[in-house]
Each structure stands twice: as C-alpha cells, then as structure tokens.
C-alpha positions, 0 to 999 in steps of 0.5 A: 491501487496505492500500496502500503508504502503510499498509505504510510507516507500519507499518514506521516504527511497528514499528521504533520499537517493537522495532528493536534488541531481541531479539524473542520470537515465538509462533504461538498459531494454530499456522500459523507455529509453526516460523517463530516458533521459528526467529526467536524471541530474535533481534534485529530489525535493521531493517524494509524496506517495499516496495510491499505487502510488509514484510521484518523483518530479524533477526540471523543474516541471516534475514527475516520476510516479511509480506504483509497481503493483503485481510484481514491486520491488525497490532495493537500495544500496551504492557504485558501482551498480551491473552489470544490469541483467534481466528486469531492467526498471530503475536505478537511481544514486545520490552521492553514492546511487543507486536505481533499479526498476524492473517489475512495472505496471507503470513507466512514465514521468508525468506532474502536470496535469496528477498527478492531474488526477490520484489523482482525481480518488483515495479515501483518503489515510489513511496515509496522514495528509490531509486524508478526512474520510468523502469522504470514508464514503460517498461512503461506506454509499451509496453503496450496495456493501459488505464492503469487496469489498469497502475497496479494491476499490482504489476509496473509500480508497487508499492504502488498499490491501488484507491483511489490508482488511481482518485484519481490518474487523476482528479487527472491528468485521464486516462481509466482506459481510455487505453492505456498506449502512448498516455500522453504522457511529460509526462503520465506525469511529472506523474502520477508526481510526484503519485503520490509526493506523495499517497502521502507525505501518506498516510504522514504522516497515516495515511489517503488524502486526495486532494481539495484544499480548494477541492473539499470541502464543508467547506474548513477543519478536519479532512477528513471521510471523505465529503470525502477522495476525488474519485471512489473509492466515489462512484458515482452521486454528482456529480463534485466539479468538474463535476457529472457522475455518477461512474461505476463498473465492474470493471477488474483485478478491482476496482471502478473509479471515474471521471468521464467528463467530467473524464477524457474517453475516449480 
C-alpha cells in the first residue's frame, strides 16, 4: 500500500500537470461513470493530500476523493493517451496531460462535509505543516496497545505504513511491543521528528530510504534497494548494526520486522 510520502508526491505532481485547468473525465471501466460525468469540464482548483487520502477540489465546491489502498495506481503521460485497457476506473485529461487511475479502494465524488468527516477520523499527518504531534501523543500515551500497532493505526498517525513503522522504530531503538503508555515523552518527541524527517525525504526522492550511509554496504553513490532499509523485509538477515538476526511476525495484519538486540523487549 502506498505510504504517505507517495500520496504527497502524487498531489504535487498532479497539481503541476492539471491544476487550474478544466479537466475532462471518463470512466472506461464504467464503475465511476456517473462521477466522471458530474466532474468532467470543471476546473481543478487544488489537490490536498492527507495521510493516504487524496482530495481533488473542483469548481462548484465538489471533490474527487481517492484512496489507492493495496492495489490502486496512477499513471500519467503527455500527448494522445493510450487506448483504454483493463479495469481503468478513471481517466482525466487536461491540456496535453492525461492521468489514469486503476484499482483504487475509493474513487468517489465528495461534498466538503464528507471530506471533513474523513479527516475527523484521522490522526495528524506528519507531512503537513499543521500536523499536531500532541494529538498523536495523547492517543499513544493512554493506550495499552503496542507502539508497533499504534503507528499503523490511521486514527493515531495518518500516512504511516508497514515500511515506516518498522524503520522508524528501529532508528529510535524502540521495541514494537512496548505498550503505548510506556513510551516516554522524550522518546516520543524524538520519534515524531524522525518520522517527519524520513517521510519528507521520501517525498523528495520518491522512495523510502532510512539507512544512514555508515550502515550501508555501499557508503557512497545511489542507494540500492538492498541498502535502503534497516529491518524491513530483512527477516533472517543480520542486523546492520549488531549482527543479530532480524525477526518477523504479524502485527496489525502486516508483517513486522525488528532487531531484538537494538530494540530490546519491554
């Protein structure tokens, strides 16, 4: 599932392509035909990313809400768009640009109050300037649930997925099994700032890289996929810092990865 940095990057890139232009819409698949008809011809006034949600604001005070989920994907291009194939939910064209959407969990027309209802259910998005770390801390500090589970809860923090969950906890030296109410405030403040830093880097470079140069096999040049993470998808391999075998188990319906030495159990 795309994590928050991907959503913010999509919002930025799509705005550069079609913002302030009238947008034509069709739904070749047919599942969004009525929505495409309603929105087609309206001017895109802005795109707001929040967590894993995208809100495209169109003239007439209506919105397109998109949540990619596990299988959703946007593709873009210039010039004549390709002949529609497969389950193409939505095609937007404006000027010379086209955007195709396939396989989203949600693709729907929203009114402003519906958007407000979605945002009310979400925790702060670390990538937003208005993100309120105190809201997330309140939820975490009062919970008996393990912090590895809380970080995946979009009502606690919006935009963090499985990769960031594993990596920021390793970088902080926190066990994913530590109950939320046992996380100390200084540790949370450090964790919050690190989350913001690595996610901003993800927006900038378009991928999740959490390792520091001294912990990579190749310490200069482009970061390879094998060197990008500390523990994510490295089960059975030695920890980059201490050599302990990286472990894995399911937590919050996703595979969790951690080092039991660098992240000692509570």
